[in-house]
N, C-alpha and C positions, 0 to 999 in steps of 0.2 A: 213358423211352420212353412215349409217349402210348398209352392204351388205345383200341382202335378202338370205334366206336359199334356196339353189338350190336343196337340196337332195330330198324333197318330189316330185318335178317335175320329177326328174330322176327316182325315184321309180315308179311313175305312168307310165312313158314310158316303163320301164322294164316289168311291169305287162302286158301291152298291147302286147309287143314283145313276152313274154312268152306264152300268150294266142294264138298267131299266129304262135308259134313254130319258132321264129326268134331269133338267137343268140343275146344276149345283150352284148354290148361293151361300154367301157369308153375311152375317150381321156383325159389324165391328162396333164395339162400344168400350168405354173406359171401365175403370173399377171404382167401387164405392168404398171408402170415401176418397175422392180426389181433393187436393188442397187448393187447386187453382185451374184456370183455363189452360195454362201452359202444361201443367202436369197431366191433365186429362188428355190433351191433344198428343202429347208425347207418348203416353201409354197406348193410345189407339194406333198411332203410327208404328210403334214397335210391334204391335200385334200383326198388322197387315204386312209390314215388310218382313218380319220374322217368319210368318207363315208362308208367304209367297216366294221368298228367296231362299228358304232353307228346306226345300223338299215339297212344299205344298204347291198346288196348282192354282193359277189365277182363276177365281170364280167367274162363272158366266153372269152372275148377278151379285151385286153388293148393296148392303144397306148400312148407312151410318146413322146411329141412333143413340140418344142419351136419355136415361130416365133419372138423371142426377141433376144437381145444381149447376154442373159445368158441362160444356162451356156456356158462359153467360151471354156471349155475343155471336151472331151469325156473320156479321160484316164488320169492317171491310175485309175483303178477301186478301188484301196485302198484309194484314196483321197475322202473324204466325200462331196466335192463340185463338183465332176464331174458327167456328165450325166450317165455314165456306173455304177457308184456306186449307184446312185438313182435307176436305173433299177434293179440292183442286190438286193437292199433292198426290192423292191417290190416282187421279185420272191424267197425270202428266205423261209425256212421252216416256216410254221405258227404253233403256239402253242395255247393251251387253258389252262387257269388256273382255277381250280375248288377249292373252299375253303369253309370251315365252320368255324364259330367263336362262341366262348363261352366267358364267363367273364374271363376265365383264359388263353385261347389260340386260336390261329388261326392255322388250319391244312388244308392241301390240297395237290394237286399234279399238276404238269405241264406235259401236254401230247401233242403229235403231233396231230394236228387237222385232218390230212388226215387219219390216221389209228388208233388213240387212244393210240399208244404206249407211255410209260412213257419217259420223258426226264430226264436223270440222270445228276446230278451235275450242273444244270443250276442255275445261280445266280438269286435270287428273293429278292428284297428289299421292305421293308414296312416302312411307316411312319404313325404315328397316329396324327390326328388333332382334338383338342377338339371341341365339338359342343356347348359348353357353357363355361363361365368363362372368364379369362383374355386374352385368345387367344395365350398364350405361349404354346409351344409344350411340352407335358408330356415326361419325360424321359422313355425310353424303356430299360429294363434290361434283355435282353435275349429273346428268342423266346416264352417262356411260359407266359410272362407277357404282358398284354395290358390293356388299360383303357376301361371300359364298355361304357363310355360316349364319344366315339371318332369315327370319320369316318376314316376308314383305306384305304389308297391309296396304291395300289400294282403296281409295275413295273416289267415287265419281258420281255425278248427278244422275240418278236413275229417272228416266222419263217414260211416260206412257202415252 
């Protein structure tokens, strides 16, 4: 059974709260049953990145909470399956990637969302996926070459 999209309802509540000058907050939690710490953490991160990067507003208050068996460990924060690591992922520096594309190149810059300052030496990866044809990925030979008939997927570390 498909899960209904909860984001439009949250956005409607956020607008009402904003109109009444009440701070908007979110409670992020996993689903029951989760099979592991890793699955629980992945689900919660998908919730907050999905909401906040696909049309939702960054909440003024956030709560991370679990009423389930997972995650089983709070620490160490360097372990990607712990509760503290997930919370640190949320509160990292956020970045914005701006780009322009032509038939010959993609150019852009990565900047800190809070103040617009450039982020130097940050890794940015790109893949090109054909929009027509056999479905095989075209070879990319350096940053100056890309296919005109491709959808470009960019990944970059989002920091807050």
